MIFISE-303494 format. One line per 2 residues: number of its first residue (from 1); for each residue x, y, z of C-alpha. Coordinates in Angstrom, 1 decimal. Layout:
REM residues N
NUM> X Y Z | ...
***
This chain:
REM residues 680
1> 94.5 25.1 -40.2 | 93.8 22.6 -43.1
3> 90.6 23.0 -45.1 | 87.5 22.1 -43.2
5> 85.9 19.0 -44.8 | 82.1 19.6 -44.8
7> 79.5 17.0 -45.9 | 76.1 18.4 -46.9
9> 73.3 15.9 -47.0 | 69.6 15.9 -47.9
11> 69.0 12.2 -47.4 | 66.6 9.8 -48.9
13> 66.0 6.1 -48.0 | 66.2 3.5 -50.7
15> 64.7 0.4 -49.0 | 61.6 0.2 -51.2
17> 62.5 2.7 -53.9 | 63.5 6.3 -53.3
19> 61.6 7.9 -50.4 | 62.4 11.4 -51.7
21> 63.5 11.6 -55.3 | 64.2 15.3 -55.6
23> 67.6 17.1 -56.2 | 69.2 18.3 -52.9
25> 68.7 21.9 -54.0 | 68.1 23.0 -50.3
27> 71.6 22.0 -49.1 | 73.0 23.0 -52.5
29> 72.3 26.6 -51.7 | 74.1 26.4 -48.4
31> 77.1 24.6 -49.9 | 77.4 27.0 -52.8
33> 77.3 30.1 -50.6 | 79.7 28.5 -48.1
35> 82.2 27.9 -50.9 | 81.7 31.4 -52.2
37> 82.5 33.0 -48.7 | 85.2 30.6 -47.5
39> 86.8 29.5 -50.8 | 89.8 27.1 -50.3
41> 89.4 27.1 -46.6 | 86.5 24.6 -47.0
43> 86.2 21.3 -48.9 | 82.5 20.6 -49.6
45> 80.8 17.4 -50.8 | 77.1 16.7 -51.4
47> 75.1 13.6 -50.5 | 71.6 12.4 -51.3
49> 71.7 8.6 -50.9 | 71.8 7.0 -47.5
51> 74.4 4.3 -48.4 | 76.8 6.9 -49.9
53> 76.9 9.0 -46.8 | 76.9 6.0 -44.5
55> 80.0 4.6 -46.2 | 81.7 8.0 -46.4
57> 81.4 8.6 -42.7 | 83.5 5.5 -42.0
59> 86.0 5.9 -44.9 | 86.6 9.7 -44.8
61> 84.8 11.3 -41.9 | 84.1 15.0 -42.2
63> 84.9 17.8 -39.8 | 81.4 19.1 -40.1
65> 78.2 17.1 -41.1 | 75.5 19.5 -42.3
67> 72.1 17.8 -42.5 | 68.7 19.0 -43.7
69> 65.9 18.3 -41.3 | 62.4 17.5 -42.6
71> 59.8 15.1 -41.1 | 61.0 12.5 -43.5
73> 64.7 12.4 -42.6 | 65.1 13.5 -38.9
75> 65.7 10.1 -37.5 | 68.1 9.2 -40.3
77> 70.0 12.4 -39.6 | 70.3 11.6 -36.0
79> 71.6 8.1 -36.7 | 74.2 9.6 -39.2
81> 75.3 11.9 -36.4 | 75.7 9.0 -34.0
83> 77.7 7.1 -36.6 | 80.0 10.1 -37.1
85> 80.5 10.5 -33.4 | 81.6 6.8 -33.2
87> 84.4 7.3 -35.8 | 85.3 11.0 -35.2
89> 84.1 12.2 -31.8 | 85.3 15.8 -32.3
91> 83.3 16.4 -35.5 | 80.4 18.8 -35.5
93> 76.8 18.0 -36.4 | 74.8 20.9 -37.7
95> 71.1 20.6 -38.7 | 68.9 23.0 -40.6
97> 65.5 23.1 -42.2 | 61.8 23.8 -41.4
99> 61.2 20.8 -39.1 | 62.1 22.9 -36.0
101> 60.0 24.9 -33.5 | 59.8 28.7 -33.6
103> 59.1 29.4 -29.9 | 62.1 29.2 -27.5
105> 60.5 26.8 -25.0 | 59.9 24.2 -27.7
107> 63.3 24.8 -29.2 | 64.9 23.9 -25.9
109> 62.7 20.8 -25.7 | 63.7 19.8 -29.2
111> 67.4 20.2 -28.7 | 67.3 18.4 -25.4
113> 65.6 15.5 -27.1 | 68.3 15.4 -29.8
115> 71.6 16.1 -28.0 | 73.5 14.9 -31.1
117> 72.8 18.3 -32.7 | 75.6 20.8 -31.9
119> 73.9 23.7 -33.5 | 70.7 24.3 -35.5
121> 70.8 26.8 -38.4 | 67.5 28.6 -38.0
123> 65.3 29.8 -40.9 | 67.2 30.6 -44.2
125> 70.5 28.8 -43.8 | 73.1 30.3 -46.1
127> 74.3 33.1 -43.8 | 73.8 31.3 -40.6
129> 75.8 28.3 -41.7 | 78.5 30.5 -43.1
131> 78.7 32.4 -39.8 | 79.1 29.1 -38.0
133> 82.0 28.0 -40.3 | 83.6 31.4 -39.6
135> 83.3 30.7 -35.9 | 84.9 27.2 -36.3
137> 87.8 28.7 -38.3 | 88.4 31.5 -35.9
139> 88.3 29.0 -32.9 | 91.1 26.9 -34.5
141> 90.0 23.3 -33.8 | 86.8 21.3 -33.6
143> 86.9 20.4 -29.8 | 87.3 24.0 -28.8
145> 84.6 25.1 -31.3 | 82.1 22.6 -29.8
147> 82.7 24.0 -26.3 | 82.7 27.5 -27.6
149> 79.2 27.0 -29.1 | 77.9 26.4 -25.6
151> 79.2 29.8 -24.5 | 78.9 32.1 -27.5
153> 76.0 32.6 -29.8 | 76.4 32.6 -33.6
155> 74.0 34.8 -35.7 | 71.4 32.6 -37.3
157> 72.1 29.5 -35.2 | 70.4 28.0 -32.2
159> 72.2 25.8 -29.7 | 72.1 24.9 -26.0
161> 74.7 26.2 -23.5 | 76.2 24.5 -20.5
163> 73.1 25.3 -18.5 | 70.9 23.4 -21.1
165> 69.2 26.7 -22.2 | 69.4 28.5 -25.5
167> 72.6 30.5 -26.1 | 71.4 33.9 -27.1
169> 72.3 35.1 -30.6 | 70.8 37.5 -33.1
171> 69.0 36.1 -36.2 | 70.9 36.0 -39.5
173> 70.0 38.7 -41.9 | 67.4 37.7 -44.5
175> 68.7 39.4 -47.7 | 66.4 40.6 -50.4
177> 68.9 40.1 -53.3 | 68.7 36.3 -53.6
179> 71.1 36.3 -56.5 | 73.8 37.0 -54.0
181> 73.5 33.3 -53.2 | 75.3 31.4 -56.0
183> 73.2 29.0 -58.1 | 73.8 25.4 -57.1
185> 73.0 24.5 -60.8 | 75.1 27.1 -62.6
187> 78.1 26.4 -60.3 | 77.9 22.7 -61.2
189> 77.5 21.6 -57.6 | 74.4 19.6 -58.5
191> 75.7 18.0 -61.6 | 76.2 14.5 -60.0
193> 72.5 14.3 -59.3 | 71.5 14.2 -63.0
195> 71.6 10.5 -62.6 | 68.3 9.3 -63.9
197> 66.8 8.7 -60.5 | 66.3 12.2 -59.2
199> 63.8 14.9 -60.2 | 65.2 18.4 -60.7
201> 63.9 21.1 -58.4 | 63.7 24.8 -59.1
203> 63.1 27.8 -56.8 | 62.1 31.2 -58.3
205> 61.3 32.8 -54.9 | 61.2 32.3 -51.2
207> 58.5 33.1 -48.6 | 54.7 33.0 -48.3
209> 52.4 35.9 -47.5 | 49.8 33.6 -45.8
211> 49.7 32.6 -42.1 | 48.1 29.1 -42.2
213> 48.5 27.6 -38.7 | 49.0 24.0 -39.9
215> 52.0 25.0 -42.1 | 55.6 25.6 -41.0
217> 55.8 28.4 -43.7 | 53.0 30.3 -42.0
219> 55.4 31.9 -39.5 | 55.8 35.7 -39.5
221> 59.5 35.3 -40.3 | 58.7 33.8 -43.7
223> 55.9 36.2 -44.7 | 58.0 38.4 -46.9
225> 58.5 37.1 -50.4 | 61.9 37.6 -52.1
227> 62.7 36.6 -55.6 | 65.6 35.3 -57.7
229> 66.2 37.4 -60.9 | 64.4 36.3 -64.0
231> 67.7 36.0 -65.8 | 68.9 33.5 -63.3
233> 65.7 31.5 -63.3 | 65.8 31.2 -67.1
235> 69.5 30.2 -67.0 | 68.7 27.5 -64.5
237> 65.8 26.2 -66.5 | 68.0 25.9 -69.6
239> 70.7 24.3 -67.6 | 68.3 21.6 -66.3
241> 66.6 21.0 -69.7 | 70.0 20.5 -71.4
243> 71.2 17.9 -68.9 | 68.1 16.0 -67.5
245> 68.2 12.3 -68.5 | 65.5 11.1 -71.0
247> 63.8 8.9 -68.4 | 63.1 11.8 -66.1
249> 59.9 13.5 -67.1 | 59.0 15.8 -64.2
251> 60.1 19.1 -62.6 | 59.4 20.3 -59.1
253> 59.0 24.0 -58.6 | 59.4 24.6 -54.8
255> 57.6 28.0 -54.8 | 54.8 28.1 -52.3
257> 52.5 30.2 -54.6 | 53.6 29.6 -58.2
259> 51.6 31.5 -60.8 | 50.3 34.2 -58.4
261> 52.9 36.8 -59.2 | 53.0 38.7 -62.6
263> 56.4 37.6 -63.6 | 55.5 33.9 -63.3
265> 54.1 34.3 -66.8 | 57.7 34.6 -68.0
267> 58.7 31.5 -66.1 | 55.9 29.6 -67.7
269> 56.7 30.8 -71.1 | 60.3 29.7 -70.7
271> 59.2 26.3 -69.6 | 56.8 26.0 -72.5
273> 59.6 26.9 -75.0 | 62.0 24.4 -73.4
275> 59.3 21.6 -73.7 | 59.0 22.3 -77.4
277> 62.8 22.1 -77.7 | 63.6 19.2 -75.3
279> 60.3 17.5 -74.7 | 60.8 18.3 -71.0
281> 59.1 18.6 -68.6 | 56.0 16.4 -69.1
283> 54.7 17.1 -65.6 | 55.3 20.0 -63.2
285> 54.7 19.5 -59.5 | 54.2 22.7 -57.5
287> 51.9 24.6 -55.1 | 50.0 27.1 -57.1
289> 49.0 30.5 -55.8 | 46.2 30.7 -53.3
291> 44.9 34.0 -54.6 | 45.0 35.7 -58.1
293> 43.6 32.5 -59.6 | 42.9 34.1 -62.9
295> 46.6 34.9 -63.2 | 47.4 31.4 -62.2
297> 45.0 30.1 -64.8 | 46.8 32.0 -67.5
299> 50.0 30.2 -66.6 | 48.2 26.9 -66.9
301> 47.2 27.8 -70.4 | 50.8 28.6 -71.3
303> 52.0 25.3 -69.9 | 49.5 23.3 -71.9
305> 48.4 20.8 -69.3 | 51.8 20.0 -67.7
307> 50.7 21.8 -64.6 | 47.5 21.3 -62.6
309> 45.9 24.3 -60.9 | 45.9 23.7 -57.1
311> 42.6 25.0 -55.8 | 43.6 23.9 -52.3
313> 40.8 24.8 -49.9 | 41.5 22.5 -46.8
315> 38.0 23.4 -45.8 | 35.1 25.6 -47.0
317> 33.7 26.2 -43.6 | 34.2 29.9 -42.6
319> 34.8 29.2 -38.9 | 37.3 26.5 -39.6
321> 39.2 28.8 -42.0 | 39.2 31.5 -39.3
323> 40.5 29.0 -36.8 | 43.5 28.1 -39.0
325> 44.1 31.8 -40.1 | 43.2 31.0 -43.7
327> 40.3 33.4 -44.0 | 42.4 35.8 -46.0
329> 42.4 33.3 -48.9 | 39.4 34.0 -51.2
331> 37.8 30.5 -51.5 | 34.9 32.1 -53.4
333> 37.4 33.0 -56.2 | 38.6 29.4 -56.2
335> 35.1 28.0 -56.6 | 34.1 30.5 -59.3
337> 37.2 29.7 -61.4 | 36.5 26.0 -61.8
339> 33.9 26.3 -64.6 | 36.4 28.3 -66.7
341> 39.0 25.7 -66.1 | 36.7 23.0 -67.2
343> 35.7 24.9 -70.4 | 39.3 25.5 -71.2
345> 40.0 21.8 -70.5 | 42.7 22.6 -68.0
347> 43.5 20.2 -65.2 | 42.5 21.1 -61.6
349> 43.5 19.9 -58.2 | 42.3 20.6 -54.7
351> 43.3 19.5 -51.1 | 41.2 19.0 -48.1
353> 42.4 18.1 -44.5 | 40.6 15.9 -42.0
355> 40.9 17.0 -38.4 | 41.3 20.8 -38.6
357> 40.4 22.8 -35.5 | 36.6 23.2 -35.3
359> 35.9 20.9 -38.2 | 33.0 18.4 -37.8
361> 31.9 15.4 -39.8 | 29.1 17.5 -41.2
363> 31.2 20.5 -42.3 | 33.8 18.2 -43.8
365> 31.1 16.4 -45.8 | 29.7 19.7 -46.9
367> 33.1 20.8 -48.2 | 33.5 17.5 -50.1
369> 30.0 17.7 -51.5 | 30.6 21.2 -52.9
371> 34.0 20.2 -54.4 | 32.6 17.1 -56.0
373> 29.9 19.1 -57.8 | 32.5 21.4 -59.3
375> 34.0 18.7 -61.5 | 37.4 18.8 -59.9
377> 39.9 16.5 -61.7 | 41.6 15.6 -58.5
379> 40.5 15.9 -54.9 | 43.0 14.7 -52.2
381> 42.0 14.4 -48.6 | 44.9 14.5 -46.1
383> 45.0 13.7 -42.4 | 46.1 16.8 -40.3
385> 49.7 16.5 -39.5 | 51.3 18.4 -36.6
387> 54.6 19.9 -37.9 | 57.4 21.4 -35.9
389> 57.4 25.1 -36.6 | 53.7 25.4 -37.2
391> 51.4 27.4 -34.9 | 49.0 24.5 -34.7
393> 51.7 22.3 -33.0 | 51.9 24.4 -29.8
395> 50.6 23.4 -26.4 | 48.0 26.2 -26.4
397> 46.5 25.2 -29.8 | 46.4 21.5 -28.9
399> 44.5 22.3 -25.7 | 42.2 24.9 -27.3
401> 40.8 22.4 -29.8 | 41.0 19.2 -27.7
403> 43.3 17.5 -30.2 | 43.9 13.8 -29.8
405> 46.8 12.6 -31.7 | 48.5 9.3 -32.7
407> 51.7 8.4 -34.5 | 52.3 6.5 -37.8
409> 55.2 5.6 -39.9 | 56.0 7.8 -42.9
411> 55.8 5.5 -46.0 | 59.1 4.4 -47.5
413> 61.1 6.3 -44.9 | 63.0 3.5 -43.2
415> 66.3 1.6 -43.7 | 69.1 -0.4 -42.1
417> 72.4 1.3 -41.7 | 75.8 -0.1 -42.1
419> 76.1 -0.6 -38.3 | 72.9 -2.7 -38.3
421> 70.6 -0.1 -36.7 | 67.2 0.7 -38.2
423> 66.3 4.3 -38.9 | 62.7 5.2 -39.5
425> 60.6 8.4 -39.6 | 57.2 9.0 -38.0
427> 54.5 11.7 -38.1 | 52.1 12.9 -35.4
429> 48.5 13.2 -36.8 | 45.2 14.5 -35.4
431> 42.7 11.7 -35.2 | 40.1 13.4 -33.0
433> 39.2 16.9 -31.7 | 36.4 18.3 -29.5
435> 34.2 18.4 -32.6 | 35.3 15.2 -34.4
437> 35.3 11.7 -33.0 | 37.8 9.0 -33.8
439> 35.1 7.0 -35.5 | 34.3 10.1 -37.6
441> 38.0 10.1 -38.6 | 37.9 6.5 -39.6
443> 34.7 6.9 -41.6 | 36.0 10.0 -43.4
445> 39.2 8.2 -44.3 | 37.2 5.5 -46.1
447> 35.2 8.2 -47.9 | 38.5 9.8 -48.9
449> 39.5 6.5 -50.6 | 36.3 6.4 -52.6
451> 36.7 10.0 -53.6 | 40.0 9.1 -55.2
453> 38.9 5.8 -56.7 | 35.8 7.2 -58.3
455> 36.0 11.0 -58.7 | 39.8 11.2 -59.5
457> 39.6 8.3 -61.9 | 39.2 9.7 -65.4
459> 37.8 6.4 -66.5 | 34.7 7.1 -64.4
461> 34.1 10.6 -65.7 | 31.2 9.6 -67.9
463> 29.5 8.0 -64.9 | 30.0 11.2 -62.9
465> 28.6 13.1 -65.8 | 25.5 10.8 -66.0
467> 24.8 11.2 -62.3 | 25.0 15.0 -62.4
469> 22.8 15.2 -65.5 | 20.3 13.1 -63.5
471> 20.5 15.4 -60.5 | 22.1 12.7 -58.3
473> 24.7 14.2 -55.9 | 28.2 12.6 -56.3
475> 28.6 12.6 -52.5 | 25.3 10.8 -52.0
477> 26.5 8.2 -54.6 | 29.9 7.7 -52.9
479> 28.2 7.3 -49.5 | 25.7 4.8 -51.0
481> 28.7 2.8 -52.3 | 30.1 2.6 -48.8
483> 26.8 1.9 -47.1 | 25.9 -0.9 -49.5
485> 29.3 -2.5 -49.8 | 28.0 -6.0 -49.1
487> 26.3 -5.9 -52.5 | 29.7 -5.7 -54.2
489> 32.1 -8.2 -55.6 | 34.2 -10.0 -52.9
491> 37.4 -8.5 -54.3 | 36.0 -4.9 -53.7
493> 34.7 -5.9 -50.3 | 38.1 -7.3 -49.3
495> 39.9 -4.2 -50.6 | 37.8 -1.8 -48.5
497> 38.0 -4.1 -45.5 | 41.8 -4.2 -45.8
499> 41.9 -0.5 -46.1 | 39.8 0.1 -43.0
501> 41.8 -2.4 -41.0 | 45.1 -0.8 -42.0
503> 43.8 2.7 -41.4 | 43.2 1.9 -37.7
505> 46.2 -0.3 -37.2 | 48.8 2.1 -38.7
507> 48.2 4.4 -35.7 | 50.2 4.1 -32.4
509> 50.1 5.9 -29.1 | 53.7 7.1 -29.0
511> 57.0 7.3 -31.0 | 58.4 4.6 -28.8
513> 55.5 2.2 -29.5 | 55.8 2.9 -33.2
515> 59.5 2.3 -33.2 | 59.2 -0.9 -31.2
517> 56.7 -2.3 -33.6 | 58.5 -1.7 -36.9
519> 62.0 -2.6 -35.7 | 60.8 -6.1 -34.8
521> 62.7 -8.3 -37.3 | 59.6 -10.0 -38.6
523> 57.6 -6.8 -39.0 | 60.6 -5.2 -40.7
525> 60.5 -7.9 -43.3 | 56.9 -7.1 -44.0
527> 58.0 -3.4 -44.4 | 60.4 -4.4 -47.1
529> 57.7 -6.5 -48.8 | 55.3 -3.6 -48.7
531> 52.8 -5.4 -46.6 | 52.8 -2.7 -43.8
533> 53.8 0.9 -43.4 | 52.7 2.1 -46.9
535> 50.8 5.3 -47.8 | 47.4 3.7 -47.6
537> 45.5 5.9 -50.0 | 48.2 5.6 -52.7
539> 48.7 1.9 -52.1 | 45.0 1.0 -52.3
541> 44.6 3.3 -55.4 | 47.4 1.4 -57.1
543> 46.0 -1.9 -56.0 | 42.6 -1.0 -57.4
545> 43.9 0.1 -60.7 | 46.2 -3.0 -61.0
547> 43.6 -5.7 -60.2 | 40.2 -4.5 -58.9
549> 39.1 -1.7 -61.3 | 36.8 -3.9 -63.4
551> 35.0 -5.2 -60.4 | 34.8 -1.7 -58.9
553> 33.3 -0.5 -62.2 | 30.6 -3.1 -62.1
555> 29.7 -2.2 -58.5 | 29.8 1.5 -59.2
557> 27.4 1.2 -62.1 | 25.0 -1.1 -60.1
559> 24.8 1.5 -57.3 | 24.4 4.3 -59.9
561> 21.5 2.4 -61.5 | 19.8 1.9 -58.1
563> 20.0 5.6 -57.3 | 18.8 6.6 -60.8
565> 15.8 4.2 -60.5 | 14.8 5.7 -57.2
567> 13.7 8.7 -59.2 | 12.1 6.7 -62.1
569> 12.4 3.4 -63.9 | 14.9 3.5 -66.8
571> 13.3 2.8 -70.2 | 14.9 0.5 -72.7
573> 16.7 3.4 -74.5 | 18.1 4.7 -71.2
575> 19.3 1.3 -70.2 | 21.1 0.7 -73.5
577> 22.8 4.1 -73.1 | 23.6 3.2 -69.5
579> 25.3 0.0 -70.6 | 27.3 1.8 -73.3
581> 28.6 4.3 -70.7 | 29.7 1.3 -68.5
583> 31.6 -0.4 -71.4 | 33.2 2.9 -72.3
585> 34.5 3.3 -68.7 | 35.8 -0.3 -68.7
587> 37.7 0.4 -71.9 | 39.5 3.5 -70.5
589> 40.6 1.7 -67.3 | 41.6 -1.6 -68.9
591> 45.0 -3.1 -67.9 | 46.9 0.1 -67.1
593> 50.0 -1.4 -65.4 | 50.4 -4.8 -67.1
595> 53.6 -5.7 -69.0 | 51.4 -6.4 -72.0
597> 49.3 -3.2 -71.7 | 50.6 -1.7 -75.0
599> 49.5 -4.8 -77.0 | 46.2 -5.2 -75.2
601> 43.9 -2.6 -76.7 | 40.2 -3.6 -76.4
603> 37.9 -2.9 -79.3 | 34.2 -2.3 -78.5
605> 31.2 -1.4 -80.6 | 29.1 1.7 -79.8
607> 25.9 3.2 -81.0 | 26.5 6.5 -79.2
609> 29.4 8.9 -79.0 | 30.1 8.7 -75.3
611> 33.3 10.9 -75.5 | 31.5 13.9 -77.2
613> 28.5 13.6 -74.8 | 30.9 13.4 -71.8
615> 32.7 16.6 -72.8 | 29.6 18.5 -73.8
617> 28.7 21.4 -71.5 | 25.0 21.2 -72.2
619> 22.8 19.0 -70.1 | 21.8 16.7 -73.0
621> 21.1 12.9 -72.8 | 23.5 10.5 -74.5
623> 20.7 9.5 -76.9 | 21.2 12.9 -78.6
625> 24.8 11.8 -79.6 | 24.1 8.9 -81.8
627> 26.7 7.9 -84.4 | 25.6 7.7 -88.1
629> 26.3 4.0 -87.9 | 27.5 1.4 -85.5
631> 31.1 2.4 -84.6 | 34.0 0.4 -83.2
633> 36.3 2.1 -80.8 | 39.8 1.0 -79.8
635> 41.0 1.9 -76.3 | 44.7 2.2 -76.6
637> 47.9 3.6 -75.1 | 50.3 5.6 -77.1
639> 54.0 4.7 -77.2 | 54.7 7.9 -75.2
641> 52.1 7.0 -72.5 | 53.7 3.6 -72.2
643> 57.2 5.2 -71.9 | 56.2 7.7 -69.2
645> 54.7 5.0 -67.0 | 57.5 2.6 -67.6
647> 60.2 5.2 -66.9 | 58.5 5.9 -63.6
649> 58.1 2.3 -62.7 | 61.8 1.7 -63.5
651> 62.7 4.5 -61.2 | 60.4 3.6 -58.3
653> 60.0 -0.1 -58.8 | 57.5 -2.6 -60.4
655> 56.0 -3.1 -56.9 | 52.9 -1.9 -55.0
657> 55.1 0.9 -53.6 | 56.5 1.7 -57.1
659> 53.1 1.8 -58.7 | 51.7 4.0 -55.9
661> 54.5 6.5 -56.3 | 54.2 6.5 -60.1
663> 50.6 7.6 -59.8 | 51.6 10.9 -58.0
665> 54.7 11.6 -60.0 | 53.2 11.9 -63.5
667> 50.4 13.5 -65.4 | 47.4 11.3 -65.1
669> 46.7 11.8 -68.8 | 49.6 9.5 -69.3
671> 47.8 6.7 -67.5 | 44.3 6.3 -68.9
673> 43.6 4.7 -72.3 | 42.5 6.9 -75.2
675> 39.4 6.0 -77.1 | 39.9 6.2 -80.9
677> 37.4 5.4 -83.6 | 38.4 2.3 -85.7
679> 35.6 2.6 -88.2 | 32.7 5.0 -88.4
***
């Protein structure tokens, strides 16, 4: 039997920039182990880009197509399978990844819905896929193997038999010595992906000890944490740093609780040393540990601002946390740690989810109100998504909480194939429950936008500081901005109006309705132009920073003044201080995406030191921070700030989509202008 030609793919769309810009580390592990076990009996090739695989299927079709399955590439994988069937009917189509149910009944439903899948490699994929390749080799030819899969189970794989039921098979062993799996980096299998477009991905361990019901990693099968050796992790980090192109500034660590384990300190130290040597990475994206926050914080200190601490709470309501099996995560520790983070000037990040079981409008507002008073750098509010493989996405849980769901397009995840078909990805989201109405959902989405535009905008930090020192709750301020929107500039009114319209109209009743809408030729043109189907929060944040931020600043300060004057009239000194804070905020947020942003550095005169006042921990008025004499301040961008933003825009596009993606793929310190004294 000649060598089996196997194509491994973790696909990304490129219709409006890359939809997923990370190295295909996931299938890299499978490919490297397959090559280790089967040697010259297999010929492996890796793919990331849709067009590359699409062309290869016609020009040199494989014997086995192995596709990763996530919510953002399922439809694309199915279309690739159909393409392969049209040119090589006997070829096998194997899927794997977390976007797959855990209970047998839903597995049957899934595989019946997607008959293109010959076998699904379940849970960790290395051993299961290798077992499948052994089965094919032993069978002797592809046609016989396909029929054989319907009769005989393969350890670690799930497939339907002739009776359309699961073929019984034992699970693949989950080994504890992860180094038995060859490194996709150190074997060179990932070398082609150091191409200036993709972000390197690193894994130091697997598994998660928590059981969150909304997460596919909350399953019992993934609860045990296993680790790669420190020697291997350090070798991979060095390998990446030596080869990463200069225009790629970030690193993704795929661990589910980075920083929570004692040895993560060694990982952080290695990264810090590499940054000193290679000026890489500038920004680390990861999920930090949910407990042992003091240990996580020490890792942040080592990494010197390249990593934000993820204080992800999802909700602070005890009943809601119990409902989602998250009550073993010590939220009190998370809250208590924030003042120390602020004092150490370390960045912080938290996540909240709308639509969790038992959550109400009031409990959600209470959670947001608490977080806003903690001076979190970034608060992101997500809509609850129902994932295959999560406990929440089961019939029993749906019925228990009265979930009402709708479907929406996943941003940037669409494209036209060589055969003219349109592939696109969708997600099912919770828009109402027994305790949350659909109107509540819409209202809370608008509030989420204002949280990001105001609280997450470093340019508005002095305003937030002023409100808190005056005993004005930030949540009350944001709600007032929404309630009094008619008092704003027409551009701000239109921005919010467009967001609210798009929030309601991005939702559809079914997968079929969603697909029918977006595959209409005229609508698809709008998709390519970025007029529909975008990530609304990211899109409207980028739109605000690009063209509306000055008008938003004026409106924010007018509402702040109204709230402050409800307590007492501002005297002349307080009004002058107020105006200087406003000018300072305008300076920081001035022209952040323009082509001429480096040359345009506004210079403004100040009587008071707004920067020192804003950073001071004592509750003192700005009038106590007077300069010795009138001082001119220049609000400028450094050459490195310009480069980091420009590199990301060149990767993702100088478009609304590109600017939106740039905002989440870089340290925000690289965006805002830095105030520097010109004279004083």
